[in-house]
DRENFI-557091 format. One record per residue: residue number from 1; residue in three letters; x, y, z of N, C-alpha, C, CB in turn. Coordinates in Angstrom, 3 decimals, padded with zeros to 6 digits. Last residue first. Glycine has a CB too. Example, Ala and Ser with C-alpha at 12.3 -4.5 7.8 and 13.67 -1.06 7.14 Angstrom:
(node 2,"ser",(012.850,-002.250,007.080),(013.670,-001.060,007.140),(012.900,000.030,007.870),(014.084,-000.598,005.725))
(node 1,"ala",(013.190,-005.690,007.800),(012.300,-004.500,007.800),(013.200,-003.300,007.800),(011.308,-004.473,009.046))
This chain:
(node 226,"unk",(112.448,094.228,101.127),(113.402,093.748,100.046),(114.795,094.192,100.383),(113.004,094.300,098.612))
(node 225,"unk",(111.085,093.022,104.083),(111.588,094.233,103.347),(112.507,093.925,102.301),(112.247,095.174,104.234))
(node 224,"unk",(108.171,091.001,104.512),(109.772,091.260,104.472),(110.146,092.381,103.630),(110.581,090.024,103.916))
(node 223,"unk",(105.355,092.237,106.406),(105.955,091.777,105.167),(107.611,092.096,105.227),(105.186,092.560,103.874))
(node 222,"unk",(104.368,091.098,109.540),(104.931,092.161,108.779),(105.730,091.595,107.519),(105.849,093.012,109.708))
(node 221,"unk",(102.094,089.917,111.137),(102.911,089.261,110.176),(103.403,090.519,109.243),(102.048,088.039,109.347))
(node 220,"unk",(100.946,089.690,114.576),(101.201,090.464,113.378),(102.152,089.681,112.485),(101.782,091.858,113.725))
(node 219,"unk",(098.359,089.085,116.649),(099.472,088.405,115.955),(099.773,089.056,114.614),(099.147,086.918,115.743))
(node 218,"unk",(097.223,090.198,119.675),(097.251,090.597,118.344),(098.613,089.803,117.653),(097.308,092.298,118.291))
(node 217,"unk",(095.336,088.353,122.056),(096.427,088.328,121.256),(096.284,089.084,120.004),(096.752,087.042,120.999))
(node 216,"unk",(094.070,088.356,125.400),(093.890,088.906,123.889),(095.144,088.924,123.224),(093.307,090.384,123.793))
(node 215,"unk",(092.623,086.428,127.807),(093.786,086.962,127.167),(093.560,087.218,125.646),(094.947,086.010,127.382))
(node 214,"unk",(090.300,087.147,130.391),(090.667,086.788,128.978),(092.058,087.160,128.847),(089.790,087.500,127.875))
(node 213,"unk",(087.249,087.946,131.914),(088.492,087.302,132.300),(089.148,086.765,130.933),(088.210,086.089,133.402))
(node 212,"unk",(085.187,090.778,132.016),(085.878,089.782,131.199),(087.160,089.337,131.731),(086.097,090.281,129.881))
(node 211,"unk",(082.512,092.117,133.738),(083.855,091.834,133.760),(084.339,090.658,132.992),(084.215,091.702,135.029))
(node 210,"unk",(079.823,092.604,134.124),(080.513,093.179,132.908),(081.978,092.782,132.968),(080.374,094.783,132.835))
(node 209,"unk",(078.293,091.458,135.914),(078.790,092.658,136.134),(079.667,093.345,135.066),(079.435,092.547,137.251))
(node 208,"unk",(078.105,088.990,135.016),(076.762,089.885,134.806),(077.213,091.129,135.170),(075.412,089.491,135.699))
(node 207,"unk",(081.216,088.045,133.534),(080.235,088.153,134.674),(079.127,089.096,134.158),(080.936,088.736,136.069))
(node 206,"unk",(082.920,085.586,131.923),(082.141,086.823,131.541),(081.088,086.975,132.616),(081.459,086.721,130.053))
(node 205,"unk",(085.931,083.771,131.405),(084.765,084.237,132.259),(084.298,085.486,131.747),(085.115,084.407,133.745))
(node 204,"unk",(087.709,082.954,129.566),(087.350,081.924,130.414),(086.346,082.492,131.349),(088.531,081.333,131.113))
(node 203,"unk",(088.720,083.334,126.115),(087.980,083.893,127.385),(087.713,082.653,128.079),(086.560,084.778,127.110))
(node 202,"unk",(091.047,084.713,123.994),(091.014,083.544,124.871),(090.244,083.705,126.049),(092.296,083.164,125.260))
(node 201,"unk",(091.192,085.965,120.777),(090.541,086.050,122.123),(090.552,084.724,122.854),(089.088,086.529,121.990))
(node 200,"unk",(093.115,087.228,118.400),(092.621,085.846,118.848),(092.381,086.221,120.471),(093.876,084.454,118.526))
(node 199,"unk",(093.477,089.069,115.376),(093.116,089.180,116.906),(092.606,087.848,117.326),(091.971,090.330,117.234))
(node 198,"unk",(095.921,089.312,112.890),(094.661,088.678,113.320),(094.488,088.952,114.903),(094.692,087.052,112.974))
(node 197,"unk",(097.332,090.905,110.035),(097.418,090.470,111.409),(096.002,089.962,111.816),(097.928,091.652,112.354))
(node 196,"unk",(099.814,092.054,107.547),(098.699,091.407,108.100),(098.480,091.066,109.505),(098.604,090.382,107.516))
(node 195,"unk",(101.592,094.672,105.989),(101.367,093.221,106.217),(099.979,092.944,106.843),(102.481,092.650,107.146))
(node 194,"unk",(104.158,097.158,106.683),(102.986,096.641,105.791),(102.787,095.120,106.154),(103.327,096.818,104.109))
(node 193,"unk",(105.947,100.003,107.649),(105.508,098.607,107.732),(104.218,098.265,107.143),(105.459,098.212,109.061))
(node 192,"unk",(106.811,102.669,107.481),(106.551,101.844,106.175),(106.132,100.391,106.363),(107.827,101.813,105.313))
(node 191,"unk",(108.348,102.216,110.471),(108.026,102.992,109.356),(107.868,102.380,107.967),(108.954,103.923,109.287))
(node 190,"unk",(108.993,100.875,112.707),(108.027,100.274,111.898),(107.524,101.314,110.800),(106.875,099.750,112.794))
(node 189,"unk",(111.021,102.177,114.162),(111.351,100.907,113.496),(110.254,100.322,112.678),(111.754,099.918,114.484))
(node 188,"unk",(109.240,105.106,113.705),(110.333,104.442,114.130),(110.770,103.178,113.438),(110.137,104.199,115.381))
(node 187,"unk",(105.724,104.244,112.974),(106.814,105.203,113.120),(108.102,104.363,113.492),(106.458,106.329,114.254))
(node 186,"unk",(103.526,102.729,110.371),(104.028,102.966,111.698),(105.141,104.035,111.694),(104.538,101.660,112.295))
(node 185,"unk",(100.847,100.945,108.843),(102.090,101.600,108.808),(102.521,101.841,110.235),(102.013,102.883,108.008))
(node 184,"unk",(098.739,099.161,108.611),(098.662,100.295,107.909),(100.002,101.022,107.810),(097.662,101.098,108.482))
(node 183,"unk",(098.106,095.859,108.384),(099.011,096.793,109.107),(099.142,097.855,108.100),(100.449,096.164,109.572))
(node 182,"unk",(094.734,094.531,108.500),(095.727,095.126,107.771),(096.699,095.829,108.720),(095.139,096.046,106.774))
(node 181,"unk",(093.245,091.211,109.184),(093.217,092.725,109.332),(094.594,093.164,108.624),(093.119,093.241,111.021))
(node 180,"unk",(091.946,088.554,107.234),(092.796,088.959,108.207),(092.747,090.645,108.000),(094.310,088.203,108.026))
(node 179,"unk",(090.494,087.081,105.275),(089.956,087.229,106.555),(090.792,087.770,107.680),(089.504,086.044,106.915))
(node 178,"unk",(091.443,087.319,102.708),(091.689,086.204,103.474),(091.295,086.293,105.004),(093.076,085.917,103.325))
(node 177,"unk",(090.839,089.729,101.824),(090.044,088.536,101.381),(090.398,087.420,102.222),(090.274,088.165,099.912))
(node 176,"unk",(090.755,092.127,104.567),(091.371,091.303,103.663),(090.591,090.167,103.112),(092.476,090.840,104.230))
(node 175,"unk",(089.665,093.563,106.782),(088.929,093.562,105.394),(089.761,092.726,104.317),(088.738,095.148,104.828))
(node 174,"unk",(088.334,090.426,108.444),(088.686,091.094,107.271),(089.438,092.480,107.889),(087.292,091.364,106.278))
(node 173,"unk",(087.691,089.204,110.839),(087.079,088.755,109.615),(087.544,089.525,108.315),(085.591,088.880,109.777))
(node 172,"unk",(088.836,088.469,114.221),(089.088,089.273,112.835),(088.467,088.505,111.786),(090.678,089.489,112.438))
(node 171,"unk",(088.593,086.925,116.192),(087.594,087.757,115.968),(087.651,088.427,114.728),(087.508,088.597,116.928))
(node 170,"unk",(089.012,083.501,116.985),(089.620,084.694,116.177),(088.343,085.519,115.675),(090.618,084.147,114.810))
(node 169,"unk",(088.963,082.076,120.181),(088.345,082.616,118.890),(089.056,083.558,118.301),(087.086,083.159,119.038))
(node 168,"unk",(088.490,079.978,122.703),(089.508,080.560,121.891),(088.924,080.836,120.566),(090.719,079.679,121.784))
(node 167,"unk",(087.040,079.490,125.824),(086.693,079.566,124.300),(087.786,080.438,123.802),(085.153,080.210,123.928))
(node 166,"unk",(086.047,077.888,128.359),(087.280,077.982,127.722),(087.062,078.084,126.237),(088.142,076.832,128.078))
(node 165,"unk",(083.908,079.208,130.938),(084.282,078.210,130.146),(085.656,078.485,129.509),(083.254,077.990,129.182))
(node 164,"unk",(081.208,080.929,132.448),(082.501,080.310,132.706),(082.785,079.275,131.655),(082.548,079.682,134.098))
(node 163,"unk",(078.978,083.636,132.926),(079.571,082.636,131.995),(080.829,082.253,132.424),(079.684,083.106,130.635))
(node 162,"unk",(076.267,084.387,135.089),(077.823,084.439,134.866),(078.110,083.303,133.838),(078.732,084.188,136.335))
(node 161,"unk",(073.255,085.479,134.247),(073.953,084.334,134.644),(075.519,084.483,134.067),(073.152,083.006,134.075))
(node 160,"unk",(071.226,087.292,133.036),(071.663,087.291,134.610),(072.328,086.188,135.053),(070.540,087.390,135.545))
(node 159,"unk",(071.174,087.315,130.330),(069.825,086.780,131.008),(070.147,086.623,132.645),(069.332,085.147,130.283))
(node 158,"unk",(073.584,088.328,129.666),(072.331,089.382,129.492),(071.093,088.670,130.332),(071.846,089.628,127.660))
(node 157,"unk",(074.877,085.923,129.959),(074.955,087.135,130.763),(074.129,088.191,130.798),(075.916,087.640,130.569))
(node 156,"unk",(073.679,084.042,127.988),(073.507,083.964,129.325),(073.778,085.136,130.436),(074.227,082.965,129.590))
(node 155,"unk",(074.559,085.756,125.694),(073.160,085.435,125.950),(073.060,085.208,127.495),(072.674,084.130,125.094))
(node 154,"unk",(077.327,085.752,125.344),(076.446,087.023,125.886),(075.155,086.726,126.155),(076.349,088.176,124.939))
(node 153,"unk",(077.946,083.376,124.355),(078.485,083.806,125.628),(077.655,084.869,126.155),(079.897,084.256,125.523))
(node 152,"unk",(076.921,083.407,121.830),(076.392,082.295,122.827),(076.775,082.683,124.180),(076.986,080.813,122.533))
(node 151,"unk",(078.217,085.267,120.673),(076.889,085.577,120.893),(076.281,084.519,121.877),(076.151,085.643,119.557))
(node 150,"unk",(080.844,085.166,119.731),(080.476,085.736,121.205),(079.015,085.546,121.586),(080.767,087.335,121.310))
(node 149,"unk",(080.972,084.514,117.070),(081.365,083.524,118.068),(081.066,084.032,119.381),(082.802,083.162,117.982))
(node 148,"unk",(079.641,086.939,115.733),(079.266,085.600,115.706),(079.587,084.697,116.813),(079.758,085.090,114.644))
(node 147,"unk",(080.454,089.664,115.662),(079.962,089.199,116.914),(079.575,087.616,116.813),(078.708,090.102,117.331))
(node 146,"unk",(083.778,090.466,114.176),(082.148,090.081,114.014),(081.831,089.527,115.450),(081.768,088.769,112.690))
(node 145,"unk",(085.737,093.082,112.816),(085.502,092.108,113.603),(084.004,091.500,113.610),(085.904,092.570,114.814))
(node 144,"unk",(088.310,094.351,110.684),(086.925,094.057,110.923),(086.729,092.888,111.775),(086.226,093.863,109.687))
(node 143,"unk",(091.209,096.398,111.327),(090.577,095.252,111.200),(089.139,095.301,111.151),(090.960,094.487,112.132))
(node 142,"unk",(094.176,098.063,111.286),(093.041,098.197,110.981),(092.241,096.785,110.690),(093.103,099.086,109.968))
(node 141,"unk",(096.897,099.853,113.020),(096.298,098.549,112.564),(094.889,098.778,112.191),(096.376,097.439,113.658))
(node 140,"unk",(100.180,101.043,113.431),(098.843,101.342,113.172),(098.072,100.248,112.376),(098.805,102.608,112.469))
(node 139,"unk",(102.766,101.331,115.884),(102.066,100.598,114.766),(100.668,101.094,114.711),(102.078,099.024,114.961))
(node 138,"unk",(105.670,103.218,116.841),(104.293,102.901,116.936),(103.882,102.221,115.711),(103.470,104.095,117.181))
(node 137,"unk",(108.952,102.409,118.459),(107.961,103.220,117.598),(106.570,102.719,117.820),(108.295,103.126,116.043))
(node 136,"unk",(110.948,101.729,120.233),(110.957,100.989,119.003),(109.983,101.926,118.054),(110.408,099.360,119.233))
(node 135,"unk",(110.865,103.108,122.726),(112.191,102.772,121.913),(112.186,102.173,120.704),(112.995,101.968,122.568))
(node 134,"unk",(107.699,101.669,123.306),(108.823,102.762,123.537),(110.087,102.161,123.150),(108.943,103.284,125.077))
(node 133,"unk",(105.338,101.082,121.282),(106.498,100.346,121.932),(107.656,101.239,122.017),(106.905,099.064,121.156))
(node 132,"unk",(101.977,101.282,120.805),(103.169,102.085,120.964),(104.182,101.267,121.843),(102.813,103.500,121.621))
(node 131,"unk",(099.429,100.840,118.534),(100.363,100.113,119.413),(101.663,101.170,119.546),(100.789,098.535,118.716))
(node 130,"unk",(096.150,101.464,117.759),(097.339,102.087,117.791),(098.365,101.488,118.928),(097.035,103.533,117.983))
(node 129,"unk",(093.635,100.080,115.732),(094.366,099.921,116.847),(095.699,100.807,116.581),(094.612,098.372,117.121))
(node 128,"unk",(090.149,100.038,114.836),(091.487,100.504,114.741),(092.204,100.379,115.993),(091.527,101.852,114.303))
(node 127,"unk",(087.446,098.178,113.462),(088.243,098.453,114.698),(089.597,098.949,114.250),(088.394,097.158,115.629))
(node 126,"unk",(084.085,098.067,112.208),(085.497,098.348,112.107),(086.240,098.587,113.419),(085.669,099.501,111.265))
(node 125,"unk",(081.953,094.973,112.231),(082.267,096.366,112.503),(083.798,096.583,112.276),(081.837,096.754,113.983))
(node 124,"unk",(079.141,092.976,111.775),(080.559,093.060,111.506),(080.727,094.554,111.773),(081.028,092.547,109.984))
(node 123,"unk",(076.886,090.501,113.311),(077.306,091.892,112.928),(078.687,091.974,112.766),(076.912,092.906,113.897))
(node 122,"unk",(074.884,088.247,113.109),(076.280,088.161,113.220),(076.792,089.525,112.528),(076.850,086.779,112.522))
(node 121,"unk",(072.071,088.674,115.185),(072.788,088.919,113.992),(074.136,088.700,114.156),(072.595,090.183,113.509))
(node 120,"unk",(071.203,088.459,117.848),(070.545,087.895,116.800),(071.139,087.846,115.465),(069.441,088.477,116.713))
(node 119,"unk",(073.056,089.853,119.371),(072.537,088.505,119.755),(071.846,087.748,118.733),(071.642,088.613,120.840))
(node 118,"unk",(073.504,092.374,118.230),(074.485,091.448,118.262),(074.130,089.972,118.696),(075.439,091.974,119.081))
(node 117,"unk",(071.274,094.074,116.435),(071.328,093.378,117.633),(072.350,092.340,117.521),(070.038,092.826,117.992))
(node 116,"unk",(071.791,097.361,114.904),(071.449,096.009,114.953),(071.699,095.350,116.442),(072.273,095.294,113.847))
(node 115,"unk",(074.526,099.408,113.647),(073.090,099.224,114.017),(072.836,097.886,114.001),(072.122,099.910,113.145))
(node 114,"unk",(078.044,098.800,114.632),(076.884,099.049,113.494),(075.484,099.019,114.321),(076.882,097.718,112.177))
(node 113,"unk",(080.589,100.543,116.347),(079.485,099.450,116.186),(078.526,099.741,115.257),(078.757,099.180,117.396))
(node 112,"unk",(083.818,101.273,115.981),(082.479,101.745,115.680),(081.522,100.557,115.474),(082.501,102.648,114.430))
(node 111,"unk",(086.615,101.271,118.253),(085.543,100.591,117.461),(084.509,101.362,117.110),(084.998,099.528,118.093))
(node 110,"unk",(090.023,101.232,119.093),(088.818,102.122,118.704),(087.977,101.472,117.903),(089.151,103.352,118.024))
(node 109,"unk",(092.516,100.716,121.439),(091.636,100.141,120.646),(090.255,100.962,120.271),(091.379,098.924,121.280))
(node 108,"unk",(095.863,101.514,122.088),(094.454,102.057,122.085),(093.750,101.158,121.091),(094.351,103.666,121.659))
(node 107,"unk",(098.596,100.369,124.320),(097.846,100.482,123.002),(096.398,100.998,123.379),(097.781,098.991,122.179))
(node 106,"unk",(102.005,099.943,125.225),(100.542,100.233,125.485),(099.740,100.390,124.218),(100.383,101.514,126.317))
(node 105,"unk",(104.755,097.848,126.134),(104.147,098.902,125.395),(102.763,099.168,125.996),(104.066,098.547,123.896))
(node 104,"unk",(105.637,095.665,127.522),(106.599,096.294,126.396),(105.976,097.531,125.735),(106.913,095.203,125.192))
(node 103,"unk",(105.799,093.484,130.070),(105.138,094.475,129.524),(106.142,095.368,128.649),(104.443,095.210,130.611))
(node 102,"unk",(106.292,089.905,129.440),(106.777,091.264,129.845),(106.066,092.502,129.326),(108.140,091.389,129.442))
(node 101,"unk",(105.600,087.482,128.345),(104.773,088.144,129.426),(105.196,089.466,130.070),(104.658,087.229,130.492))
(node 100,"unk",(106.813,086.534,126.127),(107.293,086.041,127.451),(106.634,086.791,128.672),(108.851,086.207,127.522))
(node 99,"unk",(105.553,087.941,124.152),(105.414,086.464,124.304),(105.897,085.919,125.624),(106.161,085.769,123.216))
(node 98,"unk",(104.679,091.077,125.612),(105.314,090.321,124.525),(105.031,088.739,124.924),(107.005,090.715,124.400))
(node 97,"unk",(101.849,093.092,126.345),(102.917,092.268,126.679),(103.548,091.483,125.495),(102.462,091.366,127.695))
(node 96,"unk",(100.330,096.391,126.927),(100.529,095.257,126.104),(101.817,094.550,126.482),(100.534,095.656,124.663))
(node 95,"unk",(097.844,098.251,128.605),(099.105,097.825,128.612),(099.279,096.531,127.656),(099.483,097.579,130.041))
(node 94,"unk",(095.270,099.930,127.046),(095.671,098.843,127.875),(097.228,098.796,127.829),(095.005,097.488,127.394))
(node 93,"unk",(092.141,101.339,126.300),(093.563,101.719,126.526),(094.085,100.423,127.408),(093.723,103.297,127.367))
(node 92,"unk",(089.306,101.460,124.287),(090.012,100.735,125.373),(091.422,101.270,125.277),(089.949,099.103,125.227))
(node 91,"unk",(085.921,102.410,123.210),(087.431,102.773,123.221),(088.032,102.015,124.396),(087.711,104.419,123.386))
(node 90,"unk",(083.503,102.518,120.808),(083.970,101.851,121.974),(085.413,102.145,122.049),(083.685,100.354,121.955))
(node 89,"unk",(080.318,104.152,119.561),(081.804,103.823,119.627),(082.069,103.050,120.794),(082.699,105.054,119.651))
(node 88,"unk",(077.925,104.873,119.087),(078.151,103.536,118.706),(079.711,103.224,118.825),(077.598,103.307,117.249))
(node 87,"unk",(077.880,107.521,119.850),(077.146,106.653,120.805),(077.306,105.241,120.419),(075.661,107.001,120.871))
(node 86,"unk",(078.635,109.739,118.516),(079.673,108.775,118.984),(079.043,107.670,119.778),(080.747,109.475,119.842))
(node 85,"unk",(076.461,111.358,117.894),(077.592,111.179,117.008),(078.514,110.165,117.200),(078.279,112.228,116.972))
(node 84,"unk",(074.920,111.396,120.270),(074.572,110.669,119.133),(075.696,110.474,118.165),(073.485,111.302,118.495))
(node 83,"unk",(076.654,111.123,123.432),(076.365,111.974,122.072),(075.964,111.146,121.045),(077.583,112.759,121.515))
(node 82,"unk",(077.740,109.309,125.184),(076.208,109.627,125.124),(075.762,110.349,124.133),(075.737,110.285,126.188))
(node 81,"unk",(080.239,107.513,126.094),(079.802,108.232,124.771),(078.302,108.418,124.686),(080.257,107.403,123.484))
(node 80,"unk",(081.159,108.460,129.393),(080.452,107.576,128.431),(080.141,108.297,127.369),(079.267,106.946,128.917))
(node 79,"unk",(083.853,109.000,131.507),(082.903,109.521,130.607),(082.363,108.537,129.583),(083.483,110.633,129.940))
(node 78,"unk",(084.133,107.025,134.603),(084.781,107.530,133.277),(083.587,108.015,132.369),(085.689,106.289,132.480))
(node 77,"unk",(083.368,106.163,137.053),(083.164,107.523,136.669),(083.623,108.118,135.380),(083.690,108.230,137.582))
(node 76,"unk",(085.600,103.703,137.368),(084.339,104.298,137.784),(084.379,105.743,137.514),(084.046,104.042,139.242))
(node 75,"unk",(087.774,103.152,134.545),(087.486,103.309,135.964),(086.109,103.830,136.210),(088.475,104.214,136.597))
(node 74,"unk",(085.253,101.498,132.699),(086.060,101.720,133.857),(087.303,102.564,133.473),(086.465,100.371,134.486))
(node 73,"unk",(082.149,099.630,131.844),(083.145,100.944,131.614),(083.981,101.020,132.920),(082.249,102.518,131.374))
(node 72,"unk",(081.630,096.399,131.485),(081.651,097.327,132.308),(082.792,098.501,131.830),(081.869,096.665,133.637))
(node 71,"unk",(079.502,095.003,129.064),(081.075,095.075,129.406),(081.358,096.361,130.142),(082.041,095.038,128.034))
(node 70,"unk",(077.509,094.861,127.485),(077.485,093.937,128.561),(078.906,093.722,129.105),(076.861,092.628,128.110))
(node 69,"unk",(076.576,098.330,126.723),(077.190,097.124,126.378),(077.304,096.147,127.566),(078.510,097.415,125.809))
(node 68,"unk",(075.733,100.634,127.320),(074.601,099.812,127.146),(075.259,098.370,126.781),(073.573,100.433,125.978))
(node 67,"unk",(077.520,102.750,127.511),(076.946,102.352,128.745),(075.866,101.314,128.640),(076.433,103.499,129.405))
(node 66,"unk",(078.863,103.503,125.118),(077.589,104.166,125.630),(077.144,103.837,126.814),(076.551,103.976,124.865))
(node 65,"unk",(082.365,103.277,126.503),(081.245,103.120,125.447),(079.992,103.919,125.707),(080.818,101.657,125.341))
(node 64,"unk",(085.669,102.494,127.782),(084.323,103.330,127.633),(083.563,103.058,126.519),(084.536,104.761,127.567))
(node 63,"unk",(088.192,101.669,129.735),(087.155,101.185,128.757),(086.083,102.169,128.789),(086.594,099.748,129.082))
(node 62,"unk",(091.721,101.551,130.882),(090.391,102.258,130.763),(089.621,101.602,129.616),(090.570,103.850,130.491))
(node 61,"unk",(093.651,099.519,131.243),(093.707,100.810,131.885),(092.356,101.577,131.929),(094.723,101.636,131.185))
(node 60,"unk",(094.285,096.175,131.675),(093.324,097.191,130.997),(093.350,098.381,131.927),(091.743,096.614,130.792))
(node 59,"unk",(095.540,094.223,132.848),(096.257,095.012,132.124),(095.439,096.319,131.491),(096.846,094.144,131.132))
(node 58,"unk",(093.451,092.736,134.339),(094.578,093.267,135.040),(095.348,094.261,133.981),(095.537,092.019,135.596))
(node 57,"unk",(091.094,091.298,133.479),(091.174,092.818,133.495),(092.436,093.474,133.858),(090.222,093.330,134.396))
(node 56,"unk",(092.925,090.539,130.452),(091.750,091.169,131.157),(091.381,090.607,132.380),(090.603,091.144,130.376))
(node 55,"unk",(096.169,091.042,129.183),(095.187,090.289,130.003),(093.971,091.110,130.679),(095.976,089.611,131.106))
(node 54,"unk",(097.466,091.189,125.859),(097.128,091.678,127.155),(096.006,090.989,127.790),(096.841,093.052,127.093))
(node 53,"unk",(100.208,090.803,123.405),(099.130,090.280,124.380),(098.663,091.403,125.436),(099.729,088.978,125.209))
(node 52,"unk",(101.511,090.384,120.337),(101.370,091.152,121.500),(100.047,090.961,122.179),(101.571,092.532,121.186))
(node 51,"unk",(103.732,088.785,118.152),(102.640,088.857,118.821),(102.653,089.680,120.071),(102.281,087.653,119.051))
(node 50,"unk",(105.134,088.536,114.914),(105.372,088.909,116.378),(103.922,089.188,116.909),(106.413,090.281,116.569))
(node 49,"unk",(106.993,087.657,112.203),(105.784,087.298,112.997),(106.054,087.759,114.369),(105.453,085.754,112.974))
(node 48,"unk",(107.878,088.743,109.063),(108.225,088.735,110.431),(106.997,088.642,111.239),(109.017,089.924,110.795))
(node 47,"unk",(107.646,086.616,106.197),(107.100,087.499,107.032),(107.679,087.529,108.424),(105.776,087.261,107.061))
(node 46,"unk",(108.604,084.469,104.541),(109.569,085.412,104.910),(109.062,086.606,105.991),(110.054,086.020,103.586))
(node 45,"unk",(106.737,082.704,104.158),(106.881,083.697,103.113),(107.998,084.697,103.490),(105.532,084.433,102.877))
(node 44,"unk",(106.723,081.197,106.441),(107.229,080.557,105.442),(107.479,081.579,104.198),(106.323,079.419,105.152))
(node 43,"unk",(107.901,083.615,109.111),(106.773,082.796,108.421),(107.580,082.068,107.167),(105.389,083.873,107.843))
(node 42,"unk",(110.018,083.901,111.777),(110.080,084.005,110.255),(108.908,083.050,109.822),(111.621,083.524,109.588))
(node 41,"unk",(109.398,085.525,114.966),(109.822,084.344,114.105),(109.544,084.611,112.736),(109.137,083.051,114.482))
(node 40,"unk",(110.425,087.467,117.812),(109.776,087.164,116.572),(110.373,085.822,115.930),(109.940,088.392,115.602))
(node 39,"unk",(110.536,089.568,120.354),(110.528,088.178,120.224),(109.725,087.838,118.881),(109.896,087.517,121.525))
(node 38,"unk",(112.611,092.278,120.621),(111.404,091.800,120.292),(111.492,090.196,120.123),(110.931,092.531,119.043))
(node 37,"unk",(114.152,093.604,123.739),(114.199,092.837,122.455),(113.123,092.201,121.907),(115.037,091.926,122.520))
(node 36,"unk",(113.128,096.645,124.863),(112.992,095.267,125.146),(113.080,094.572,123.788),(111.661,094.954,125.915))
(node 35,"unk",(114.724,099.594,125.879),(114.224,098.861,124.751),(114.228,097.454,125.021),(114.978,099.129,123.553))
(node 34,"unk",(113.426,102.063,128.184),(114.332,100.864,127.841),(113.812,100.217,126.596),(114.386,099.772,129.025))
(node 33,"unk",(113.295,105.451,127.346),(112.497,104.204,127.511),(113.445,103.114,127.315),(111.284,104.086,126.515))
(node 32,"unk",(113.733,108.615,128.456),(114.361,107.498,128.006),(113.483,106.236,128.346),(115.744,107.439,128.600))
(node 31,"unk",(112.854,111.752,127.927),(112.210,110.654,128.493),(112.998,109.407,127.866),(110.605,110.681,128.181))
(node 30,"unk",(113.697,113.946,126.507),(114.156,113.882,127.841),(113.629,112.641,128.706),(113.770,115.158,128.484))
(node 29,"unk",(110.883,114.419,124.162),(112.349,114.501,124.481),(112.665,114.612,126.040),(112.957,115.762,123.739))
(node 28,"unk",(108.565,111.736,123.474),(108.940,113.058,124.117),(110.360,113.225,124.482),(108.167,113.267,125.342))
(node 27,"unk",(107.562,109.452,122.388),(108.916,110.271,121.735),(109.200,111.473,122.385),(108.763,110.707,120.201))
(node 26,"unk",(105.448,108.474,123.529),(106.402,107.658,123.493),(107.825,108.264,123.012),(105.934,106.630,122.719))
(node 25,"unk",(103.739,110.583,123.814),(104.198,110.038,124.997),(105.381,109.308,124.804),(103.254,109.257,125.593))
(node 24,"unk",(103.128,110.590,120.915),(103.780,111.692,121.540),(104.363,111.212,122.888),(102.796,112.878,121.722))
(node 23,"unk",(101.526,108.338,120.596),(102.903,108.394,120.027),(103.576,109.484,120.488),(102.945,108.428,118.602))
(node 22,"unk",(099.308,108.989,122.194),(100.161,107.833,122.453),(101.479,107.920,121.778),(099.492,106.596,122.034))
(node 21,"unk",(098.376,111.179,120.683),(098.715,111.195,122.128),(099.738,110.091,122.395),(097.422,110.993,123.034))
(node 20,"unk",(097.768,110.158,118.290),(098.801,111.194,118.449),(099.278,111.319,119.818),(098.314,112.495,118.013))
(node 19,"unk",(095.781,108.282,118.857),(096.977,107.934,118.253),(098.133,108.939,118.512),(096.729,107.781,116.835))
(node 18,"unk",(093.749,110.060,119.832),(094.335,109.047,120.734),(095.773,108.467,120.301),(093.330,107.882,120.829))
(node 17,"unk",(093.261,111.414,117.513),(093.735,112.101,118.658),(094.291,111.229,119.705),(092.703,112.881,119.205))
(node 16,"unk",(092.410,109.576,115.693),(093.552,110.382,115.420),(094.181,110.972,116.629),(093.198,111.425,114.515))
(node 15,"unk",(090.168,108.595,117.092),(090.992,107.698,116.700),(092.348,108.438,116.559),(090.483,107.029,115.490))
(node 14,"unk",(088.538,110.925,117.314),(088.861,110.230,118.543),(090.185,109.351,118.196),(087.558,109.297,119.058))
(node 13,"unk",(088.103,111.400,114.525),(088.789,112.248,115.305),(089.291,111.689,116.582),(088.021,113.313,115.530))
(node 12,"unk",(086.653,109.108,114.007),(087.928,109.179,113.417),(088.741,110.321,114.097),(087.792,109.386,111.899))
(node 11,"unk",(084.267,109.795,115.269),(085.101,108.611,115.868),(086.455,108.639,115.138),(084.348,107.097,115.657))
(node 10,"unk",(083.436,112.014,113.635),(083.785,112.220,115.150),(084.630,111.058,115.657),(082.439,112.323,116.076))
(node 9,"unk",(083.036,110.767,111.262),(084.147,111.941,111.526),(084.452,112.096,112.776),(083.781,113.287,111.108))
(node 8,"unk",(081.127,109.007,111.611),(082.365,108.640,111.190),(083.420,109.661,111.447),(082.301,108.323,109.849))
(node 7,"unk",(078.982,110.812,112.514),(079.448,109.666,113.444),(080.804,109.453,113.045),(078.597,108.287,113.340))
(node 6,"unk",(078.457,112.588,110.318),(079.200,113.064,111.396),(079.589,112.053,112.592),(078.445,114.156,111.907))
(node 5,"unk",(079.332,110.428,107.454),(078.632,111.408,108.186),(079.392,111.949,109.440),(077.339,110.836,108.579))
(node 4,"unk",(080.968,107.277,107.946),(080.191,108.197,107.065),(079.629,109.247,108.005),(079.011,107.439,106.229))
(node 3,"unk",(082.295,104.009,107.327),(082.357,105.267,108.059),(081.715,106.404,107.302),(083.781,105.613,108.374))
(node 2,"unk",(080.171,101.276,106.773),(081.105,102.137,106.343),(081.159,103.248,107.191),(080.904,102.500,105.063))
(node 1,"unk",(080.542,097.746,107.972),(080.043,099.115,108.044),(080.901,100.274,107.474),(079.797,099.395,109.415))
């Protein structure tokens, strides 16, 4: 889906505002944040591989959308995206963890959903991430996701039946030709960062009340610096 018109401009404004707020909180003068040593490995091409995780629902700080998705908005009373310019939007703020399970930062996920029925069509949409790692910097990511692997889970939930199982799926399908997302850049340690990433979701429960029990992974491959 292309960003365009008032809807694209409005959601871009939300993304930029959230990103600036998160980055600002990480670098405010007078606030000292402890550095947590990164857990990384090297890929065959020399890329630096590092994963960040969050667990639902315990790590999630806030979720909002237009109120029509089979996912509960939270906390109770949070403002929904009811205005036409942003009613296809989705926003999430969460703590993020390293591979050892330590909380090392926080992140915002911002999506723009396309027109159509996610249950009958394999829809694709744009997702932007801002990751803030205090004492290290911030990362900006972009990917395209799709509804294909989630449709069979959502069907029983929308029919009034909780889903329980063990589904691990890569939701990222682009925009790179190899089906991965893009590292756009960053600040601090991540200034000039480039490379690719994928999102991997490991779901075990989805209730009719809109609660998802899952672990989500953002696996980054930053290009080696010459």
